[in-house]
CHARMM internal coordinates of N, CA and C (Angstrom, degrees):
IC EDIT
DIST 1 N 1 CA 1.4451
DIST 1 CA 1 C 1.5356
ANGL 1 N 1 CA 1 C 110.99
DIST 1 C 2 N 1.3534
ANGL 1 CA 1 C 2 N 116.00
DIHE 1 N 1 CA 1 C 2 N -36.72
DIST 2 N 2 CA 1.4635
ANGL 1 C 2 N 2 CA 117.28
DIHE 1 CA 1 C 2 N 2 CA -177.36
DIST 2 CA 2 C 1.5165
ANGL 2 N 2 CA 2 C 111.58
DIHE 1 C 2 N 2 CA 2 C -68.41
DIST 2 C 3 N 1.3334
ANGL 2 CA 2 C 3 N 117.88
DIHE 2 N 2 CA 2 C 3 N -28.67
DIST 3 N 3 CA 1.4624
ANGL 2 C 3 N 3 CA 119.71
DIHE 2 CA 2 C 3 N 3 CA 178.03
DIST 3 CA 3 C 1.5227
ANGL 3 N 3 CA 3 C 111.04
DIHE 2 C 3 N 3 CA 3 C -69.93
DIST 3 C 4 N 1.3135
ANGL 3 CA 3 C 4 N 116.71
DIHE 3 N 3 CA 3 C 4 N -38.89
DIST 4 N 4 CA 1.4616
ANGL 3 C 4 N 4 CA 120.94
DIHE 3 CA 3 C 4 N 4 CA 179.01
DIST 4 CA 4 C 1.5301
ANGL 4 N 4 CA 4 C 110.20
DIHE 3 C 4 N 4 CA 4 C -65.52
DIST 4 C 5 N 1.3259
ANGL 4 CA 4 C 5 N 116.69
DIHE 4 N 4 CA 4 C 5 N -42.59
DIST 5 N 5 CA 1.4609
ANGL 4 C 5 N 5 CA 120.16
DIHE 4 CA 4 C 5 N 5 CA 179.92
DIST 5 CA 5 C 1.5294
ANGL 5 N 5 CA 5 C 111.02
DIHE 4 C 5 N 5 CA 5 C -68.59
DIST 5 C 6 N 1.3202
ANGL 5 CA 5 C 6 N 117.22
DIHE 5 N 5 CA 5 C 6 N -34.77
DIST 6 N 6 CA 1.4615
ANGL 5 C 6 N 6 CA 120.30
DIHE 5 CA 5 C 6 N 6 CA 177.08
DIST 6 CA 6 C 1.5179
ANGL 6 N 6 CA 6 C 110.71
DIHE 5 C 6 N 6 CA 6 C -64.90
DIST 6 C 7 N 1.3130
ANGL 6 CA 6 C 7 N 116.79
DIHE 6 N 6 CA 6 C 7 N -43.37
DIST 7 N 7 CA 1.4685
ANGL 6 C 7 N 7 CA 120.76
DIHE 6 CA 6 C 7 N 7 CA 178.06
DIST 7 CA 7 C 1.5304
ANGL 7 N 7 CA 7 C 110.14
DIHE 6 C 7 N 7 CA 7 C -64.73
DIST 7 C 8 N 1.3299
ANGL 7 CA 7 C 8 N 116.82
DIHE 7 N 7 CA 7 C 8 N -43.38
DIST 8 N 8 CA 1.4608
ANGL 7 C 8 N 8 CA 120.74
DIHE 7 CA 7 C 8 N 8 CA -179.98
DIST 8 CA 8 C 1.5233
ANGL 8 N 8 CA 8 C 111.29
DIHE 7 C 8 N 8 CA 8 C -60.28
DIST 8 C 9 N 1.3442
ANGL 8 CA 8 C 9 N 117.30
DIHE 8 N 8 CA 8 C 9 N -51.57
DIST 9 N 9 CA 1.4539
ANGL 8 C 9 N 9 CA 119.76
DIHE 8 CA 8 C 9 N 9 CA -176.08
DIST 9 CA 9 C 1.5245
ANGL 9 N 9 CA 9 C 112.76
DIHE 8 C 9 N 9 CA 9 C -71.12
DIST 9 C 10 N 1.3172
ANGL 9 CA 9 C 10 N 117.83
DIHE 9 N 9 CA 9 C 10 N -31.72
DIST 10 N 10 CA 1.4630
ANGL 9 C 10 N 10 CA 118.24
DIHE 9 CA 9 C 10 N 10 CA 175.48
DIST 10 CA 10 C 1.5218
ANGL 10 N 10 CA 10 C 110.51
DIHE 9 C 10 N 10 CA 10 C -67.23
DIST 10 C 11 N 1.3311
ANGL 10 CA 10 C 11 N 116.94
DIHE 10 N 10 CA 10 C 11 N -34.89
DIST 11 N 11 CA 1.4625
ANGL 10 C 11 N 11 CA 119.82
DIHE 10 CA 10 C 11 N 11 CA 177.03
DIST 11 CA 11 C 1.5290
ANGL 11 N 11 CA 11 C 110.93
DIHE 10 C 11 N 11 CA 11 C -68.47
DIST 11 C 12 N 1.3203
ANGL 11 CA 11 C 12 N 117.19
DIHE 11 N 11 CA 11 C 12 N -44.57
DIST 12 N 12 CA 1.4681
ANGL 11 C 12 N 12 CA 120.35
DIHE 11 CA 11 C 12 N 12 CA -179.46
DIST 12 CA 12 C 1.5233
ANGL 12 N 12 CA 12 C 111.01
DIHE 11 C 12 N 12 CA 12 C -62.22
DIST 12 C 13 N 1.3233
ANGL 12 CA 12 C 13 N 116.57
DIHE 12 N 12 CA 12 C 13 N -47.79
DIST 13 N 13 CA 1.4680
ANGL 12 C 13 N 13 CA 120.73
DIHE 12 CA 12 C 13 N 13 CA -177.26
DIST 13 CA 13 C 1.5228
ANGL 13 N 13 CA 13 C 110.89
DIHE 12 C 13 N 13 CA 13 C -66.98
DIST 13 C 14 N 1.3194
ANGL 13 CA 13 C 14 N 118.04
DIHE 13 N 13 CA 13 C 14 N -45.38
DIST 14 N 14 CA 1.4622
ANGL 13 C 14 N 14 CA 119.77
DIHE 13 CA 13 C 14 N 14 CA -177.15
DIST 14 CA 14 C 1.5260
ANGL 14 N 14 CA 14 C 112.13
DIHE 13 C 14 N 14 CA 14 C -69.07
DIST 14 C 15 N 1.3197
ANGL 14 CA 14 C 15 N 118.33
DIHE 14 N 14 CA 14 C 15 N -35.94
DIST 15 N 15 CA 1.4606
ANGL 14 C 15 N 15 CA 119.78
DIHE 14 CA 14 C 15 N 15 CA 176.58
DIST 15 CA 15 C 1.5245
ANGL 15 N 15 CA 15 C 111.36
DIHE 14 C 15 N 15 CA 15 C -67.60
DIST 15 C 16 N 1.3308
ANGL 15 CA 15 C 16 N 116.69
DIHE 15 N 15 CA 15 C 16 N -36.77
DIST 16 N 16 CA 1.4664
ANGL 15 C 16 N 16 CA 119.88
DIHE 15 CA 15 C 16 N 16 CA 176.52
DIST 16 CA 16 C 1.5236
ANGL 16 N 16 CA 16 C 110.51
DIHE 15 C 16 N 16 CA 16 C -65.73
DIST 16 C 17 N 1.3360
ANGL 16 CA 16 C 17 N 117.06
DIHE 16 N 16 CA 16 C 17 N -43.19
DIST 17 N 17 CA 1.4608
ANGL 16 C 17 N 17 CA 120.96
DIHE 16 CA 16 C 17 N 17 CA 178.13
DIST 17 CA 17 C 1.5278
ANGL 17 N 17 CA 17 C 110.62
DIHE 16 C 17 N 17 CA 17 C -62.62
DIST 17 C 18 N 1.3228
ANGL 17 CA 17 C 18 N 116.21
DIHE 17 N 17 CA 17 C 18 N -45.80
DIST 18 N 18 CA 1.4654
ANGL 17 C 18 N 18 CA 119.85
DIHE 17 CA 17 C 18 N 18 CA -179.69
DIST 18 CA 18 C 1.5263
ANGL 18 N 18 CA 18 C 111.00
DIHE 17 C 18 N 18 CA 18 C -62.74
DIST 18 C 19 N 1.3307
ANGL 18 CA 18 C 19 N 117.70
DIHE 18 N 18 CA 18 C 19 N -40.15
DIST 19 N 19 CA 1.4570
ANGL 18 C 19 N 19 CA 120.56
DIHE 18 CA 18 C 19 N 19 CA 179.77
DIST 19 CA 19 C 1.5204
ANGL 19 N 19 CA 19 C 111.62
DIHE 18 C 19 N 19 CA 19 C -64.74
DIST 19 C 20 N 1.3261
ANGL 19 CA 19 C 20 N 116.29
DIHE 19 N 19 CA 19 C 20 N -45.94
DIST 20 N 20 CA 1.4678
ANGL 19 C 20 N 20 CA 119.88
DIHE 19 CA 19 C 20 N 20 CA -178.50
DIST 20 CA 20 C 1.5235
ANGL 20 N 20 CA 20 C 110.94
DIHE 19 C 20 N 20 CA 20 C -64.81
DIST 20 C 21 N 1.3287
ANGL 20 CA 20 C 21 N 116.86
DIHE 20 N 20 CA 20 C 21 N -44.96
DIST 21 N 21 CA 1.4658
ANGL 20 C 21 N 21 CA 119.58
DIHE 20 CA 20 C 21 N 21 CA -177.98
DIST 21 CA 21 C 1.5215
ANGL 21 N 21 CA 21 C 112.46
DIHE 20 C 21 N 21 CA 21 C -66.39
DIST 21 C 22 N 1.3325
ANGL 21 CA 21 C 22 N 117.68
DIHE 21 N 21 CA 21 C 22 N -39.14
DIST 22 N 22 CA 1.4617
ANGL 21 C 22 N 22 CA 118.86
DIHE 21 CA 21 C 22 N 22 CA 178.04
DIST 22 CA 22 C 1.5211
ANGL 22 N 22 CA 22 C 111.46
DIHE 21 C 22 N 22 CA 22 C -70.72
DIST 22 C 23 N 1.3246
ANGL 22 CA 22 C 23 N 117.42
DIHE 22 N 22 CA 22 C 23 N -32.43
DIST 23 N 23 CA 1.4636
ANGL 22 C 23 N 23 CA 120.24
DIHE 22 CA 22 C 23 N 23 CA 176.57
DIST 23 CA 23 C 1.5214
ANGL 23 N 23 CA 23 C 110.78
DIHE 22 C 23 N 23 CA 23 C -67.36
DIST 23 C 24 N 1.3211
ANGL 23 CA 23 C 24 N 116.20
DIHE 23 N 23 CA 23 C 24 N -40.75
DIST 24 N 24 CA 1.4615
ANGL 23 C 24 N 24 CA 119.98
DIHE 23 CA 23 C 24 N 24 CA 179.08
DIST 24 CA 24 C 1.5243
ANGL 24 N 24 CA 24 C 111.64
DIHE 23 C 24 N 24 CA 24 C -67.26
DIST 24 C 25 N 1.3212
ANGL 24 CA 24 C 25 N 116.50
DIHE 24 N 24 CA 24 C 25 N -32.47
DIST 25 N 25 CA 1.4616
ANGL 24 C 25 N 25 CA 120.56
DIHE 24 CA 24 C 25 N 25 CA -179.75
DIST 25 CA 25 C 1.5070
ANGL 25 N 25 CA 25 C 113.74
DIHE 24 C 25 N 25 CA 25 C -86.36
DIST 25 C 26 N 1.3168
ANGL 25 CA 25 C 26 N 117.80
DIHE 25 N 25 CA 25 C 26 N -7.73
DIST 26 N 26 CA 1.4566
ANGL 25 C 26 N 26 CA 121.37
DIHE 25 CA 25 C 26 N 26 CA -179.97
DIST 26 CA 26 C 1.5192
ANGL 26 N 26 CA 26 C 112.94
DIHE 25 C 26 N 26 CA 26 C 75.30
DIST 26 C 27 N 1.3133
ANGL 26 CA 26 C 27 N 116.60
DIHE 26 N 26 CA 26 C 27 N 19.98
DIST 27 N 27 CA 1.4635
ANGL 26 C 27 N 27 CA 121.76
DIHE 26 CA 26 C 27 N 27 CA 179.64
DIST 27 CA 27 C 1.5301
ANGL 27 N 27 CA 27 C 109.77
DIHE 26 C 27 N 27 CA 27 C -98.99
DIST 27 C 28 N 1.3236
ANGL 27 CA 27 C 28 N 117.66
DIHE 27 N 27 CA 27 C 28 N 159.37
DIST 28 N 28 CA 1.4730
ANGL 27 C 28 N 28 CA 119.75
DIHE 27 CA 27 C 28 N 28 CA 176.11
DIST 28 CA 28 C 1.5298
ANGL 28 N 28 CA 28 C 110.59
DIHE 27 C 28 N 28 CA 28 C -73.13
DIST 28 C 29 N 1.3188
ANGL 28 CA 28 C 29 N 115.52
DIHE 28 N 28 CA 28 C 29 N 146.22
DIST 29 N 29 CA 1.4641
ANGL 28 C 29 N 29 CA 121.64
DIHE 28 CA 28 C 29 N 29 CA 178.51
DIST 29 CA 29 C 1.5146
ANGL 29 N 29 CA 29 C 109.16
DIHE 28 C 29 N 29 CA 29 C -76.96
DIST 29 C 30 N 1.3409
ANGL 29 CA 29 C 30 N 116.20
DIHE 29 N 29 CA 29 C 30 N 128.14
DIST 30 N 30 CA 1.4644
ANGL 29 C 30 N 30 CA 122.33
DIHE 29 CA 29 C 30 N 30 CA 178.67
DIST 30 CA 30 C 1.5276
ANGL 30 N 30 CA 30 C 107.55
DIHE 29 C 30 N 30 CA 30 C -115.86
DIST 30 C 31 N 1.3208
ANGL 30 CA 30 C 31 N 116.12
DIHE 30 N 30 CA 30 C 31 N 116.23
DIST 31 N 31 CA 1.4567
ANGL 30 C 31 N 31 CA 121.75
DIHE 30 CA 30 C 31 N 31 CA -175.89
DIST 31 CA 31 C 1.5243
ANGL 31 N 31 CA 31 C 111.84
DIHE 30 C 31 N 31 CA 31 C -62.73
DIST 31 C 32 N 1.3199
ANGL 31 CA 31 C 32 N 117.82
DIHE 31 N 31 CA 31 C 32 N -38.35
DIST 32 N 32 CA 1.4644
ANGL 31 C 32 N 32 CA 120.22
DIHE 31 CA 31 C 32 N 32 CA -176.96
DIST 32 CA 32 C 1.5250
ANGL 32 N 32 CA 32 C 112.14
DIHE 31 C 32 N 32 CA 32 C -64.47
DIST 32 C 33 N 1.3176
ANGL 32 CA 32 C 33 N 118.26
DIHE 32 N 32 CA 32 C 33 N -32.36
DIST 33 N 33 CA 1.4614
ANGL 32 C 33 N 33 CA 120.64
DIHE 32 CA 32 C 33 N 33 CA 176.91
DIST 33 CA 33 C 1.5236
ANGL 33 N 33 CA 33 C 110.41
DIHE 32 C 33 N 33 CA 33 C -66.59
DIST 33 C 34 N 1.3041
ANGL 33 CA 33 C 34 N 117.39
DIHE 33 N 33 CA 33 C 34 N -41.19
DIST 34 N 34 CA 1.4594
ANGL 33 C 34 N 34 CA 121.10
DIHE 33 CA 33 C 34 N 34 CA 177.48
DIST 34 CA 34 C 1.5161
ANGL 34 N 34 CA 34 C 112.49
DIHE 33 C 34 N 34 CA 34 C -66.00
DIST 34 C 35 N 1.3179
ANGL 34 CA 34 C 35 N 116.56
DIHE 34 N 34 CA 34 C 35 N -37.87
DIST 35 N 35 CA 1.4643
ANGL 34 C 35 N 35 CA 120.23
DIHE 34 CA 34 C 35 N 35 CA 178.19
DIST 35 CA 35 C 1.5263
ANGL 35 N 35 CA 35 C 111.80
DIHE 34 C 35 N 35 CA 35 C -70.67
DIST 35 C 36 N 1.3167
ANGL 35 CA 35 C 36 N 116.60
DIHE 35 N 35 CA 35 C 36 N -32.77
DIST 36 N 36 CA 1.4652
ANGL 35 C 36 N 36 CA 120.38
DIHE 35 CA 35 C 36 N 36 CA 175.37
DIST 36 CA 36 C 1.5290
ANGL 36 N 36 CA 36 C 110.16
DIHE 35 C 36 N 36 CA 36 C -65.48
DIST 36 C 37 N 1.3139
ANGL 36 CA 36 C 37 N 116.93
DIHE 36 N 36 CA 36 C 37 N -42.60
DIST 37 N 37 CA 1.4573
ANGL 36 C 37 N 37 CA 121.12
DIHE 36 CA 36 C 37 N 37 CA 175.62
DIST 37 CA 37 C 1.5283
ANGL 37 N 37 CA 37 C 110.37
DIHE 36 C 37 N 37 CA 37 C -63.42
DIST 37 C 38 N 1.3163
ANGL 37 CA 37 C 38 N 117.82
DIHE 37 N 37 CA 37 C 38 N -38.24
DIST 38 N 38 CA 1.4668
ANGL 37 C 38 N 38 CA 121.76
DIHE 37 CA 37 C 38 N 38 CA 178.50
DIST 38 CA 38 C 1.5194
ANGL 38 N 38 CA 38 C 110.97
DIHE 37 C 38 N 38 CA 38 C -63.43
DIST 38 C 39 N 1.3177
ANGL 38 CA 38 C 39 N 117.27
DIHE 38 N 38 CA 38 C 39 N -41.51
DIST 39 N 39 CA 1.4630
ANGL 38 C 39 N 39 CA 120.52
DIHE 38 CA 38 C 39 N 39 CA 178.16
DIST 39 CA 39 C 1.5205
ANGL 39 N 39 CA 39 C 110.76
DIHE 38 C 39 N 39 CA 39 C -63.38
DIST 39 C 40 N 1.3287
ANGL 39 CA 39 C 40 N 116.57
DIHE 39 N 39 CA 39 C 40 N -42.49
DIST 40 N 40 CA 1.4539
ANGL 39 C 40 N 40 CA 120.55
DIHE 39 CA 39 C 40 N 40 CA 178.61
DIST 40 CA 40 C 1.5302
ANGL 40 N 40 CA 40 C 110.96
DIHE 39 C 40 N 40 CA 40 C -62.91
DIST 40 C 41 N 1.3232
ANGL 40 CA 40 C 41 N 117.61
DIHE 40 N 40 CA 40 C 41 N -44.33
DIST 41 N 41 CA 1.4616
ANGL 40 C 41 N 41 CA 121.04
DIHE 40 CA 40 C 41 N 41 CA 179.67
DIST 41 CA 41 C 1.5263
ANGL 41 N 41 CA 41 C 111.94
DIHE 40 C 41 N 41 CA 41 C -65.55
DIST 41 C 42 N 1.3219
ANGL 41 CA 41 C 42 N 117.42
DIHE 41 N 41 CA 41 C 42 N -39.40
DIST 42 N 42 CA 1.4619
ANGL 41 C 42 N 42 CA 120.76
DIHE 41 CA 41 C 42 N 42 CA 179.53
DIST 42 CA 42 C 1.5253
ANGL 42 N 42 CA 42 C 110.74
DIHE 41 C 42 N 42 CA 42 C -66.22
DIST 42 C 43 N 1.3194
ANGL 42 CA 42 C 43 N 117.53
DIHE 42 N 42 CA 42 C 43 N -43.49
DIST 43 N 43 CA 1.4660
ANGL 42 C 43 N 43 CA 120.60
DIHE 42 CA 42 C 43 N 43 CA 178.99
DIST 43 CA 43 C 1.5250
ANGL 43 N 43 CA 43 C 110.31
DIHE 42 C 43 N 43 CA 43 C -64.38
DIST 43 C 44 N 1.3264
ANGL 43 CA 43 C 44 N 116.84
DIHE 43 N 43 CA 43 C 44 N -41.19
DIST 44 N 44 CA 1.4636
ANGL 43 C 44 N 44 CA 120.20
DIHE 43 CA 43 C 44 N 44 CA 177.77
DIST 44 CA 44 C 1.5300
ANGL 44 N 44 CA 44 C 110.80
DIHE 43 C 44 N 44 CA 44 C -62.79
DIST 44 C 45 N 1.3188
ANGL 44 CA 44 C 45 N 117.64
DIHE 44 N 44 CA 44 C 45 N -40.20
DIST 45 N 45 CA 1.4651
ANGL 44 C 45 N 45 CA 121.06
DIHE 44 CA 44 C 45 N 45 CA 178.86
DIST 45 CA 45 C 1.5219
ANGL 45 N 45 CA 45 C 111.04
DIHE 44 C 45 N 45 CA 45 C -66.66
DIST 45 C 46 N 1.3351
ANGL 45 CA 45 C 46 N 117.59
DIHE 45 N 45 CA 45 C 46 N -39.34
DIST 46 N 46 CA 1.4612
ANGL 45 C 46 N 46 CA 120.59
DIHE 45 CA 45 C 46 N 46 CA 178.24
DIST 46 CA 46 C 1.5217
ANGL 46 N 46 CA 46 C 111.25
DIHE 45 C 46 N 46 CA 46 C -64.54
DIST 46 C 47 N 1.3264
ANGL 46 CA 46 C 47 N 116.56
DIHE 46 N 46 CA 46 C 47 N -44.14
DIST 47 N 47 CA 1.4682
ANGL 46 C 47 N 47 CA 120.74
DIHE 46 CA 46 C 47 N 47 CA -179.11
DIST 47 CA 47 C 1.5251
ANGL 47 N 47 CA 47 C 110.04
DIHE 46 C 47 N 47 CA 47 C -65.04
DIST 47 C 48 N 1.3174
ANGL 47 CA 47 C 48 N 116.53
DIHE 47 N 47 CA 47 C 48 N -44.62
DIST 48 N 48 CA 1.4648
ANGL 47 C 48 N 48 CA 119.43
DIHE 47 CA 47 C 48 N 48 CA -179.00
DIST 48 CA 48 C 1.5239
ANGL 48 N 48 CA 48 C 111.53
DIHE 47 C 48 N 48 CA 48 C -68.97
DIST 48 C 49 N 1.3044
ANGL 48 CA 48 C 49 N 117.50
DIHE 48 N 48 CA 48 C 49 N -40.57
DIST 49 N 49 CA 1.4581
ANGL 48 C 49 N 49 CA 120.85
DIHE 48 CA 48 C 49 N 49 CA -176.81
DIST 49 CA 49 C 1.5095
ANGL 49 N 49 CA 49 C 113.90
DIHE 48 C 49 N 49 CA 49 C -72.82
DIST 49 C 50 N 1.3136
ANGL 49 CA 49 C 50 N 117.93
DIHE 49 N 49 CA 49 C 50 N -38.11
DIST 50 N 50 CA 1.4594
ANGL 49 C 50 N 50 CA 120.79
DIHE 49 CA 49 C 50 N 50 CA -176.69
DIST 50 CA 50 C 1.5214
ANGL 50 N 50 CA 50 C 113.46
DIHE 49 C 50 N 50 CA 50 C -95.46
DIST 50 C 51 N 1.3147
ANGL 50 CA 50 C 51 N 117.88
DIHE 50 N 50 CA 50 C 51 N -17.59
DIST 51 N 51 CA 1.4501
ANGL 50 C 51 N 51 CA 119.21
DIHE 50 CA 50 C 51 N 51 CA -175.93
DIST 51 CA 51 C 1.5066
ANGL 51 N 51 CA 51 C 114.11
DIHE 50 C 51 N 51 CA 51 C -118.51
DIST 51 C 52 N 1.2928
ANGL 51 CA 51 C 52 N 116.79
DIHE 51 N 51 CA 51 C 52 N -65.47
DIST 52 N 52 CA 1.4580
ANGL 51 C 52 N 52 CA 121.87
DIHE 51 CA 51 C 52 N 52 CA -170.61
DIST 52 CA 52 C 1.5236
ANGL 52 N 52 CA 52 C 111.79
DIHE 51 C 52 N 52 CA 52 C -71.54
DIST 52 C 53 N 1.3106
ANGL 52 CA 52 C 53 N 118.37
DIHE 52 N 52 CA 52 C 53 N -45.45
DIST 53 N 53 CA 1.4559
ANGL 52 C 53 N 53 CA 121.97
DIHE 52 CA 52 C 53 N 53 CA -173.78
DIST 53 CA 53 C 1.5234
ANGL 53 N 53 CA 53 C 113.83
DIHE 52 C 53 N 53 CA 53 C -96.87
DIST 53 C 54 N 1.3213
ANGL 53 CA 53 C 54 N 117.64
DIHE 53 N 53 CA 53 C 54 N 15.15
DIST 54 N 54 CA 1.4590
ANGL 53 C 54 N 54 CA 120.46
DIHE 53 CA 53 C 54 N 54 CA -178.12
DIST 54 CA 54 C 1.5292
ANGL 54 N 54 CA 54 C 110.33
DIHE 53 C 54 N 54 CA 54 C -68.08
DIST 54 C 55 N 1.3153
ANGL 54 CA 54 C 55 N 115.50
DIHE 54 N 54 CA 54 C 55 N 135.02
DIST 55 N 55 CA 1.4645
ANGL 54 C 55 N 55 CA 120.18
DIHE 54 CA 54 C 55 N 55 CA -179.70
DIST 55 CA 55 C 1.5168
ANGL 55 N 55 CA 55 C 110.14
DIHE 54 C 55 N 55 CA 55 C -73.31
DIST 55 C 56 N 1.3178
ANGL 55 CA 55 C 56 N 114.76
DIHE 55 N 55 CA 55 C 56 N 141.54
DIST 56 N 56 CA 1.4609
ANGL 55 C 56 N 56 CA 119.86
DIHE 55 CA 55 C 56 N 56 CA 176.26
DIST 56 CA 56 C 1.5208
ANGL 56 N 56 CA 56 C 109.31
DIHE 55 C 56 N 56 CA 56 C -85.63
DIST 56 C 57 N 1.3234
ANGL 56 CA 56 C 57 N 115.78
DIHE 56 N 56 CA 56 C 57 N 134.84
DIST 57 N 57 CA 1.4592
ANGL 56 C 57 N 57 CA 120.85
DIHE 56 CA 56 C 57 N 57 CA 179.47
DIST 57 CA 57 C 1.5218
ANGL 57 N 57 CA 57 C 108.40
DIHE 56 C 57 N 57 CA 57 C -97.15
DIST 57 C 58 N 1.3250
ANGL 57 CA 57 C 58 N 114.78
DIHE 57 N 57 CA 57 C 58 N 131.71
DIST 58 N 58 CA 1.4732
ANGL 57 C 58 N 58 CA 119.68
DIHE 57 CA 57 C 58 N 58 CA -179.22
DIST 58 CA 58 C 1.5087
ANGL 58 N 58 CA 58 C 111.37
DIHE 57 C 58 N 58 CA 58 C -86.86
END
COOR INIT
IC SEED 1 N 1 CA 1 C
IC BUILD
């Protein structure tokens, strides 16, 4: 369930960021660019959550 929610929220946040930045720049919104950013954010969250930031058990 946490993987699905991570993918969902990374998509929502990255699409919002892409929309705002393209609107500010006067460029057309491209959905594929936002989804590419979402994939990058989701992979980064998976790597950090399961590898780098994993708690050590005593």
